[in-house]
Every structure is written in structure tokens, then in C-alpha cells.
N, C-alpha and C positions, 0 to 999 in steps of 0.2 A: 885481810887474810882474819882476821878476830871473828867477823861477820860471816865470813865463809863456815871457819871451825865450828860458830855457833848453829850456822843452817845444818850441819852434821852433828848435831847435838853431842860435840867433844868436850864440853864445858858444863859444868853443874852448877858453876856460880864463877863471880868475880869480886876480885879483893883488890882495891887501890889503895895508893896512898892519897897525901891531903898536902899540899903547899898552905893553907889558910883556911880554917872552918870559923865561919860565924855563929854565935849564940843560936840563932834558931836550927845550925846543922848544914846549912846551905855549906858548900865547899868550892875550892879551886885546885885546879891542880895545872898540869903539863897539857900542852897541846895533843890532841888525841884522843884524851879523856872522855870529851863528851860523845864523840862517836859510838866509843864502846859502850858508853851507857843508855846511847839510844838503842844501838843495836841489842846490847843484852836485853832493853824493856821488850821492843818488838817481838824477842824469842823467847819471854817469859823467863829469864835467868837473874836470877837474885845477884842485885849487887850492891857491893857494902865498900863503904871506905875506912882503914884504917891509920890511924896517926896516934902521936903520941898527946896528953893532956894539952903540952905546951904550942900546939898548932892550932887550938883553938883560942881566937882575936875576941878578949872581952869586951873591946869597944867596938865591934860590929856586928849589929843588931842582924844585918842578913846577905846576902850574897849582893845585892845591888852596890852595898860599899866597901864589897873587894875591889882593888883597882886592877 
């Protein structure tokens, strides 16, 4: 549904939450976010992650280290 609405130019931007953020800015979220991010990129729609500072894992260098 999201991709269909993107094709119809119904979105100006996307903002999602995150379960964990690595020091370099890589993030992990619930199932489905990746597909929305890929579709947003394809349609040139800005995609943002909003989360509290406590979501940043100071011991995690990058997304490869997120379980």
C-alpha cells in the first residue's frame, strides 16, 4: 500500500522510529521498514529516522553488529 501511495505522489516524506541505532547511524526497526525505505528511495522521497538518544547503542559501531 505504501508503495502505491508513493507512486501516486501522496507522501512528501517518511519518518519512522528505530529499535536500535549504531554509532555510525545505521539503524534497525520492525519488519516492513526496509521495504518502505527502498520504495521511498526509488520514488525520491526523503526518509528519516526519529528516536530518543537512549536508542543509540554506544557499543555498536555499525549495523552489522546489531543482532
